[in-house]
DSSP file (Angstrom, degrees, kcal/mol; ACC not computed):
  #  RESIDUE AA STRUCTURE BP1 BP2  ACC     N-H-->O    O-->H-N    N-H-->O    O-->H-N    TCO  KAPPA ALPHA  PHI   PSI    X-CA   Y-CA   Z-CA
    1    1 A M              0   0    0      0, 0.0     2,-0.1     0, 0.0     5,-0.0   0.000 360.0 360.0 360.0 132.2  -24.9   42.8   -5.5
    2    2 A T    >   -     0   0    0      1,-0.1     3,-0.6     4,-0.1     0, 0.0  -0.401 360.0-106.7 -87.6 170.2  -24.7   43.3   -9.2
    3    3 A V  T 3  S+     0   0    0      1,-0.2    -1,-0.1    -2,-0.1     0, 0.0   0.823 117.5  50.9 -66.6 -32.4  -27.7   43.6  -11.5
    4    4 A T  T 3  S+     0   0    0      2,-0.1    -1,-0.2     0, 0.0     2,-0.2   0.623  87.2 101.3 -85.1 -13.0  -27.2   40.1  -13.1
    5    5 A E  S <  S-     0   0    0     -3,-0.6     3,-0.0     1,-0.1     0, 0.0  -0.502  72.4-128.9 -73.8 138.4  -26.9   38.3   -9.7
    6    6 A T        -     0   0    0     -2,-0.2     5,-0.1     1,-0.1    -2,-0.1  -0.722  31.7-105.5 -84.7 134.4  -29.9   36.4   -8.6
    7    7 A P    >>  -     0   0    0      0, 0.0     4,-1.8     0, 0.0     3,-0.6  -0.233  27.2-117.6 -58.4 149.8  -31.0   37.2   -5.0
    8    8 A Q  H 3> S+     0   0    0      1,-0.2     4,-2.6     2,-0.2     5,-0.2   0.864 111.9  55.6 -60.4 -39.6  -30.2   34.4   -2.5
    9    9 A H  H 3> S+     0   0    0      1,-0.2     4,-1.8     2,-0.2    -1,-0.2   0.843 108.2  49.0 -66.2 -30.9  -33.8   33.8   -1.6
   10   10 A L  H <> S+     0   0    0     -3,-0.6     4,-2.3     2,-0.2    -1,-0.2   0.847 110.0  51.4 -74.9 -33.8  -34.7   33.1   -5.2
   11   11 A Q  H  X S+     0   0    0     -4,-1.8     4,-2.3     2,-0.2    -2,-0.2   0.917 110.8  48.8 -64.8 -42.9  -31.7   30.8   -5.6
   12   12 A A  H  X S+     0   0    0     -4,-2.6     4,-2.5     2,-0.2    -2,-0.2   0.895 111.2  50.0 -64.0 -40.2  -32.9   28.9   -2.5
   13   13 A L  H  X S+     0   0    0     -4,-1.8     4,-2.3     2,-0.2    -1,-0.2   0.910 110.7  49.1 -64.7 -42.8  -36.4   28.7   -3.9
   14   14 A A  H  X S+     0   0    0     -4,-2.3     4,-2.1     2,-0.2    -2,-0.2   0.897 111.9  49.4 -63.4 -40.2  -35.1   27.3   -7.2
   15   15 A N  H  X S+     0   0    0     -4,-2.3     4,-2.4     2,-0.2    -2,-0.2   0.927 110.7  49.3 -64.8 -45.3  -33.0   24.8   -5.4
   16   16 A A  H  X S+     0   0    0     -4,-2.5     4,-2.5     1,-0.2    -2,-0.2   0.892 111.3  49.8 -62.3 -40.1  -36.0   23.6   -3.2
   17   17 A N  H  X S+     0   0    0     -4,-2.3     4,-2.4     2,-0.2    -1,-0.2   0.893 109.7  51.2 -65.2 -39.7  -38.2   23.3   -6.3
   18   18 A R  H  X S+     0   0    0     -4,-2.1     4,-2.2     2,-0.2    -2,-0.2   0.919 112.1  46.5 -62.5 -44.6  -35.5   21.3   -8.1
   19   19 A V  H  X S+     0   0    0     -4,-2.4     4,-2.3     2,-0.2     5,-0.2   0.923 112.7  49.4 -64.9 -45.3  -35.2   18.9   -5.1
   20   20 A R  H  X S+     0   0    0     -4,-2.5     4,-2.5     1,-0.2    -2,-0.2   0.904 111.7  49.4 -60.2 -42.4  -39.0   18.6   -4.8
   21   21 A F  H  X S+     0   0    0     -4,-2.4     4,-2.6     2,-0.2    -1,-0.2   0.907 109.9  50.6 -65.3 -41.6  -39.4   17.8   -8.5
   22   22 A A  H  X S+     0   0    0     -4,-2.2     4,-2.1     2,-0.2    -2,-0.2   0.920 113.4  45.1 -62.7 -44.3  -36.6   15.1   -8.4
   23   23 A R  H  X S+     0   0    0     -4,-2.3     4,-2.6     2,-0.2     5,-0.2   0.918 113.8  49.5 -65.5 -43.2  -38.2   13.4   -5.4
   24   24 A S  H  X S+     0   0    0     -4,-2.5     4,-2.5    -5,-0.2    -2,-0.2   0.898 110.2  50.6 -63.2 -41.0  -41.7   13.6   -7.0
   25   25 A A  H  X S+     0   0    0     -4,-2.6     4,-2.2     2,-0.2    -1,-0.2   0.907 111.5  48.2 -64.1 -41.7  -40.4   12.2  -10.3
   26   26 A L  H  X S+     0   0    0     -4,-2.1     4,-2.3     2,-0.2    -2,-0.2   0.940 113.2  46.7 -63.7 -47.4  -38.7    9.3   -8.5
   27   27 A K  H  X S+     0   0    0     -4,-2.6     4,-2.0     1,-0.2    -2,-0.2   0.893 112.6  50.7 -63.3 -39.8  -41.8    8.5   -6.5
   28   28 A G  H  X S+     0   0    0     -4,-2.5     4,-1.5    -5,-0.2    -1,-0.2   0.897 110.4  48.4 -65.0 -40.4  -44.0    8.7   -9.6
   29   29 A S  H  X S+     0   0    0     -4,-2.2     4,-0.9     1,-0.2    -2,-0.2   0.881 110.1  52.4 -69.4 -35.6  -41.8    6.4  -11.5
   30   30 A L  H  < S+     0   0    0     -4,-2.3    38,-0.9     1,-0.2     3,-0.5   0.891 109.0  50.5 -64.2 -38.4  -41.8    3.9   -8.7
   31   31 A R  H  < S+     0   0    0     -4,-2.0    -1,-0.2     1,-0.2    -2,-0.2   0.826 109.3  51.1 -68.4 -31.0  -45.6    3.9   -8.5
   32   32 A S  H  < S+     0   0    0     -4,-1.5    -1,-0.2    -5,-0.1    -2,-0.2   0.642  98.7  81.9 -83.6 -13.3  -45.8    3.3  -12.3
   33   33 A M  S  < S-     0   0    0     -4,-0.9    35,-0.2    -3,-0.5     2,-0.1  -0.397  91.3 -97.3 -83.1 164.2  -43.5    0.3  -12.2
   34   34 A T     >  -     0   0    0     -2,-0.1     4,-2.5     1,-0.1    34,-0.2  -0.353  41.6-104.1 -69.8 165.4  -44.5   -3.2  -11.3
   35   35 A R  H  > S+     0   0    0      1,-0.2     4,-2.4     2,-0.2     5,-0.2   0.917 122.5  49.8 -59.2 -44.2  -43.7   -4.2   -7.7
   36   36 A E  H  > S+     0   0    0      1,-0.2     4,-2.1     2,-0.2    -1,-0.2   0.908 111.6  47.7 -62.8 -43.4  -40.7   -6.2   -8.7
   37   37 A Q  H  > S+     0   0    0      2,-0.2     4,-2.4     1,-0.2    -1,-0.2   0.874 110.0  54.1 -65.1 -37.0  -39.3   -3.4  -10.8
   38   38 A G  H  X S+     0   0    0     -4,-2.5     4,-2.3     2,-0.2    -2,-0.2   0.926 108.5  47.8 -63.4 -45.4  -39.8   -1.0   -8.0
   39   39 A F  H  X S+     0   0    0     -4,-2.4     4,-2.5     1,-0.2    -1,-0.2   0.926 112.4  50.2 -59.4 -44.0  -37.9   -3.1   -5.6
   40   40 A A  H  X S+     0   0    0     -4,-2.1     4,-2.4     1,-0.2    -2,-0.2   0.890 109.8  50.6 -62.6 -39.6  -35.1   -3.5   -8.2
   41   41 A A  H  X S+     0   0    0     -4,-2.4     4,-2.1     2,-0.2    -1,-0.2   0.906 111.8  46.6 -65.9 -41.7  -35.0    0.3   -8.7
   42   42 A V  H  X S+     0   0    0     -4,-2.3     4,-2.6     2,-0.2    -2,-0.2   0.904 111.9  51.2 -67.5 -40.6  -34.7    1.0   -4.9
   43   43 A V  H  X S+     0   0    0     -4,-2.5     4,-2.2     1,-0.2    -2,-0.2   0.923 109.6  50.7 -61.0 -43.8  -32.0   -1.6   -4.5
   44   44 A T  H  X S+     0   0    0     -4,-2.4     4,-0.7     1,-0.2    -2,-0.2   0.904 110.8  49.0 -60.3 -42.2  -30.1    0.0   -7.4
   45   45 A L  H >< S+     0   0    0     -4,-2.1     3,-0.6     1,-0.2    -1,-0.2   0.916 112.5  47.4 -63.7 -43.6  -30.4    3.4   -5.7
   46   46 A L  H 3< S+     0   0    0     -4,-2.6    -1,-0.2     1,-0.2    -2,-0.2   0.836 112.6  49.4 -68.1 -31.7  -29.2    2.0   -2.4
   47   47 A E  H 3< S+     0   0    0     -4,-2.2    -1,-0.2    -5,-0.2    -2,-0.2   0.542  84.8 113.9 -85.9  -6.3  -26.3    0.2   -4.0
   48   48 A A  S << S-     0   0    0     -4,-0.7     3,-0.1    -3,-0.6    -3,-0.0  -0.276  83.1-111.5 -61.0 150.9  -25.1    3.2   -5.9
   49   49 A P  S    S+     0   0    0      0, 0.0     2,-0.3     0, 0.0    -1,-0.1   0.846  98.2   3.2 -54.6 -34.6  -21.7    4.6   -4.8
   50   50 A S  S    S-     0   0    0     -5,-0.1    41,-0.1    45,-0.0     3,-0.1  -0.992  80.2-106.8-150.1 154.3  -23.4    7.7   -3.5
   51   51 A I        -     0   0    0     -2,-0.3     5,-0.1    39,-0.1    -5,-0.1  -0.638  49.0-100.7 -78.6 134.0  -27.0    9.0   -3.1
   52   52 A P    >>  -     0   0    0      0, 0.0     3,-1.9     0, 0.0     4,-0.7  -0.267  30.9-118.6 -54.7 141.9  -27.8   11.8   -5.6
   53   53 A K  G >4 S+     0   0    0      1,-0.3     3,-0.8     2,-0.2     4,-0.4   0.843 112.4  55.2 -52.5 -40.8  -27.7   15.2   -4.0
   54   54 A D  G 34 S+     0   0    0      1,-0.2    -1,-0.3     2,-0.1   -31,-0.2   0.694 111.4  44.9 -69.4 -17.8  -31.3   15.9   -4.6
   55   55 A L  G X4 S+     0   0    0     -3,-1.9     3,-1.4     1,-0.1    35,-0.3   0.449  82.9  95.5-105.8  -1.6  -32.4   12.7   -2.8
   56   56 A E  T << S+     0   0    0     -3,-0.8    35,-3.1    -4,-0.7    36,-0.4   0.843  88.2  46.2 -58.9 -35.5  -30.2   12.9    0.2
   57   57 A G  T 3  S+     0   0    0     -4,-0.4    -1,-0.3    33,-0.2     2,-0.2   0.461  86.7 113.9 -88.3  -1.1  -32.9   14.5    2.4
   58   58 A M  S <  S-     0   0    0     -3,-1.4    32,-2.8     1,-0.1    33,-0.2  -0.487  71.2-117.4 -73.3 137.5  -35.6   12.1    1.3
   59   59 A R  B  >  -A   89   0A   0     30,-0.2     4,-1.7    -2,-0.2     3,-0.3  -0.524  11.1-133.3 -75.8 140.9  -36.9    9.8    4.0
   60   60 A L  H  > S+     0   0    0     28,-3.0     4,-2.6     1,-0.2     5,-0.3   0.863 106.7  59.0 -59.5 -37.2  -36.4    6.1    3.5
   61   61 A R  H  > S+     0   0    0     25,-0.5     4,-2.4    27,-0.4    -1,-0.2   0.888 104.8  49.7 -62.2 -38.5  -40.1    5.5    4.4
   62   62 A D  H  > S+     0   0    0     -3,-0.3     4,-0.7     2,-0.2    -1,-0.2   0.883 111.7  49.1 -67.4 -37.5  -41.2    7.7    1.5
   63   63 A L  H >< S+     0   0    0     -4,-1.7     3,-0.7     2,-0.2     4,-0.3   0.957 116.0  40.5 -66.1 -51.0  -39.0    5.9   -0.9
   64   64 A V  H >< S+     0   0    0     -4,-2.6     3,-1.6     1,-0.2    -2,-0.2   0.890 111.9  55.9 -67.8 -39.4  -40.1    2.4    0.1
   65   65 A A  H 3< S+     0   0    0     -4,-2.4     5,-0.3    -5,-0.3    -1,-0.2   0.685  96.9  66.8 -67.2 -16.5  -43.8    3.3    0.4
   66   66 A S  T << S+     0   0    0     -4,-0.7    -1,-0.3    -3,-0.7    -2,-0.2   0.608  75.3 106.5 -80.4 -11.3  -43.7    4.6   -3.2
   67   67 A I  S X  S-     0   0    0     -3,-1.6     3,-2.1    -4,-0.3   -36,-0.2  -0.469  91.1 -89.5 -68.1 139.6  -43.2    1.1   -4.5
   68   68 A H  T 3  S+     0   0    0    -38,-0.9    -1,-0.1     1,-0.3     3,-0.1  -0.246 110.3   5.2 -53.9 129.2  -46.4   -0.3   -6.1
   69   69 A R  T 3  S+     0   0    0      1,-0.2     2,-0.5    -4,-0.1    -1,-0.3   0.673 103.9 109.3  66.2  21.9  -48.6   -2.1   -3.6
   70   70 A V    <   +     0   0    0     -3,-2.1    -1,-0.2    -5,-0.3    -3,-0.1  -0.975  48.0 179.0-123.3 115.6  -46.3   -1.2   -0.6
   71   71 A G     >  -     0   0    0     -2,-0.5     4,-2.2    -3,-0.1     5,-0.2  -0.343  45.2 -84.5-107.1-172.1  -48.0    1.4    1.6
   72   72 A P  H  > S+     0   0    0      0, 0.0     4,-2.5     0, 0.0     5,-0.2   0.834 122.6  54.9 -64.6 -33.9  -47.0    3.2    4.8
   73   73 A K  H  > S+     0   0    0      2,-0.2     4,-1.9     1,-0.2     5,-0.1   0.951 112.2  41.1 -67.0 -48.8  -48.2    0.4    7.1
   74   74 A L  H  > S+     0   0    0      1,-0.2     4,-2.5     2,-0.2    -1,-0.2   0.889 114.5  54.0 -64.9 -39.7  -46.1   -2.3    5.4
   75   75 A T  H  X S+     0   0    0     -4,-2.2     4,-2.8     1,-0.2     5,-0.2   0.922 107.7  49.1 -61.1 -44.9  -43.2    0.1    5.2
   76   76 A S  H  X S+     0   0    0     -4,-2.5     4,-2.1     1,-0.2    -1,-0.2   0.880 111.0  51.1 -65.3 -36.3  -43.3    0.9    8.9
   77   77 A R  H  X S+     0   0    0     -4,-1.9     4,-2.4     2,-0.2    -2,-0.2   0.939 112.5  45.7 -62.5 -47.0  -43.4   -2.9    9.7
   78   78 A W  H  X S+     0   0    0     -4,-2.5     4,-2.3     1,-0.2    -2,-0.2   0.937 112.6  49.3 -63.6 -46.8  -40.4   -3.6    7.5
   79   79 A L  H  X>S+     0   0    0     -4,-2.8     5,-2.8     1,-0.2     4,-0.6   0.890 112.1  48.9 -62.3 -38.3  -38.4   -0.6    8.9
   80   80 A A  H ><5S+     0   0    0     -4,-2.1     3,-0.8    -5,-0.2    -1,-0.2   0.917 112.1  48.4 -65.7 -42.5  -39.1   -1.7   12.5
   81   81 A A  H 3<5S+     0   0    0     -4,-2.4    -2,-0.2     1,-0.2    -1,-0.2   0.834 113.0  48.5 -66.0 -32.1  -38.1   -5.3   11.7
   82   82 A W  H 3<5S-     0   0    0     -4,-2.3    -1,-0.2    -5,-0.2    -2,-0.2   0.533 113.2-118.9 -86.4  -6.2  -34.9   -4.1   10.0
   83   83 A G  T <<5 +     0   0    0     -3,-0.8     2,-0.4    -4,-0.6    -3,-0.2   0.818  66.0 139.7  74.1  30.8  -34.1   -1.8   13.0
   84   84 A V      < -     0   0    0     -5,-2.8    -1,-0.3    -6,-0.2    -2,-0.1  -0.911  57.5-109.7-110.0 133.5  -34.1    1.4   10.9
   85   85 A G    >   -     0   0    0     -2,-0.4     3,-1.5     1,-0.1   -25,-0.2  -0.288  21.7-126.4 -60.7 143.2  -35.7    4.6   12.2
   86   86 A Y  T 3  S+     0   0    0      1,-0.3   -25,-0.5   -26,-0.1    -1,-0.1   0.798 109.3  42.6 -62.5 -31.2  -39.0    5.6   10.6
   87   87 A D  T 3  S+     0   0    0    -27,-0.1    -1,-0.3   -28,-0.1    -2,-0.1   0.228  81.4 139.6-100.8  13.6  -37.6    9.1    9.8
   88   88 A R    <   -     0   0    0     -3,-1.5   -28,-3.0   -29,-0.1   -27,-0.4  -0.338  44.6-139.1 -63.5 135.3  -34.2    8.0    8.6
   89   89 A R  B >   -A   59   0A   0    -30,-0.3     3,-1.2   -29,-0.1     4,-0.5  -0.692  14.2-122.5 -98.2 150.3  -33.0   10.0    5.6
   90   90 A L  G >  S+     0   0    0    -32,-2.8     3,-1.3   -35,-0.3   -34,-0.2   0.883 111.3  54.2 -58.3 -41.5  -31.2    8.5    2.6
   91   91 A G  G 3  S+     0   0    0    -35,-3.1    -1,-0.3     1,-0.3   -34,-0.1   0.691 103.9  57.1 -68.0 -17.9  -28.2   10.8    3.0
   92   92 A A  G <  S+     0   0    0     -3,-1.2    -1,-0.3   -36,-0.4    -2,-0.2   0.498  82.7 102.0 -91.1  -5.0  -27.8    9.7    6.6
   93   93 A L  S <  S-     0   0    0     -3,-1.3     2,-0.0    -4,-0.5    -3,-0.0  -0.685  70.6-133.9 -82.6 123.5  -27.4    6.0    5.8
   94   94 A P     >  -     0   0    0      0, 0.0     4,-2.3     0, 0.0     3,-0.3  -0.336  27.7-104.3 -69.8 160.6  -23.9    4.8    5.9
   95   95 A R  H  > S+     0   0    0      1,-0.2     4,-2.3     2,-0.2     5,-0.2   0.885 119.9  53.2 -52.3 -46.3  -22.7    2.6    3.1
   96   96 A R  H  > S+     0   0    0      1,-0.2     4,-2.1     2,-0.2    -1,-0.2   0.905 110.3  46.8 -59.3 -44.0  -22.9   -0.6    5.2
   97   97 A Q  H  > S+     0   0    0     -3,-0.3     4,-2.6     2,-0.2    -1,-0.2   0.872 109.9  53.2 -69.6 -36.5  -26.5    0.1    6.2
   98   98 A R  H  X S+     0   0    0     -4,-2.3     4,-2.2     2,-0.2    -1,-0.2   0.906 109.7  49.2 -63.2 -40.3  -27.5    0.8    2.6
   99   99 A D  H  X S+     0   0    0     -4,-2.3     4,-2.1    -5,-0.2    -2,-0.2   0.906 111.3  49.1 -64.7 -41.2  -26.0   -2.5    1.5
  100  100 A E  H  X S+     0   0    0     -4,-2.1     4,-2.4     2,-0.2    -2,-0.2   0.911 111.5  49.0 -64.2 -42.2  -27.9   -4.3    4.3
  101  101 A L  H  X S+     0   0    0     -4,-2.6     4,-2.6     2,-0.2    -2,-0.2   0.893 109.2  52.7 -64.7 -38.9  -31.1   -2.6    3.4
  102  102 A A  H  X S+     0   0    0     -4,-2.2     4,-2.0     2,-0.2    -1,-0.2   0.914 109.8  48.9 -62.1 -42.3  -30.6   -3.5   -0.3
  103  103 A L  H  X S+     0   0    0     -4,-2.1     4,-2.0     2,-0.2    -2,-0.2   0.920 111.9  48.4 -62.9 -44.4  -30.1   -7.2    0.7
  104  104 A M  H  X S+     0   0    0     -4,-2.4     4,-2.4     1,-0.2    -2,-0.2   0.885 110.2  51.6 -64.7 -39.0  -33.2   -7.1    2.8
  105  105 A L  H  X S+     0   0    0     -4,-2.6     4,-2.6     2,-0.2    -1,-0.2   0.880 107.7  52.9 -66.0 -36.5  -35.3   -5.5    0.0
  106  106 A R  H  X S+     0   0    0     -4,-2.0     4,-2.2     2,-0.2    -2,-0.2   0.918 109.9  48.4 -61.8 -42.5  -34.0   -8.2   -2.4
  107  107 A Q  H  X S+     0   0    0     -4,-2.0     4,-2.0     2,-0.2    -2,-0.2   0.910 112.2  48.2 -64.7 -42.5  -35.2  -10.9    0.1
  108  108 A V  H  X S+     0   0    0     -4,-2.4     4,-2.1     1,-0.2    -2,-0.2   0.909 110.6  52.0 -63.5 -41.9  -38.6   -9.2    0.5
  109  109 A A  H  X S+     0   0    0     -4,-2.6     4,-0.6     1,-0.2    -2,-0.2   0.894 108.8  50.4 -62.1 -39.7  -38.9   -8.9   -3.3
  110  110 A A  H  < S+     0   0    0     -4,-2.2     3,-0.5     1,-0.2     4,-0.4   0.884 110.4  50.0 -66.2 -37.6  -38.2  -12.7   -3.7
  111  111 A L  H  < S+     0   0    0     -4,-2.0     3,-0.4     1,-0.2    -2,-0.2   0.868 116.6  40.9 -66.3 -36.6  -40.8  -13.5   -1.1
  112  112 A H  H >< S+     0   0    0     -4,-2.1     3,-0.8     1,-0.2    -1,-0.2   0.399  88.5  93.9 -94.6   2.8  -43.5  -11.4   -2.8
  113  113 A R  T 3< S+     0   0    0     -4,-0.6    -1,-0.2    -3,-0.5    -2,-0.1   0.874  88.0  45.2 -63.1 -37.2  -42.6  -12.4   -6.3
  114  114 A D  T 3         0   0    0     -4,-0.4    -1,-0.2    -3,-0.4    -2,-0.1   0.518 360.0 360.0 -87.1  -4.8  -45.1  -15.1   -6.5
  115  115 A R    <         0   0    0     -3,-0.8    -1,-0.2    -4,-0.1    -2,-0.1   0.464 360.0 360.0 -85.6 360.0  -48.0  -13.1   -5.0
């Protein structure tokens, strides 16, 4: 190891902090949006060609529960109805399933638009 190289454990720590910050920023922005905007943002993320590297390990339940006025109870009901595991991670969702979830979120958003 040369003097200018960063030790591996510090690189791993920096990477973990970057990932935590990215997830926290996404969840914070979802909470600050209206419910309709939050649904649209999650749909956009799911329909993207690929999930950003920093968000691949994020649980779907955490993402959906971060939408304004959608909590863990409602999220668990929706995921069960959609046949998606409660601990499923974004990076583990195949393209087809992400498209199906985006469609279902659009339908839920349309149902809750008038409430």
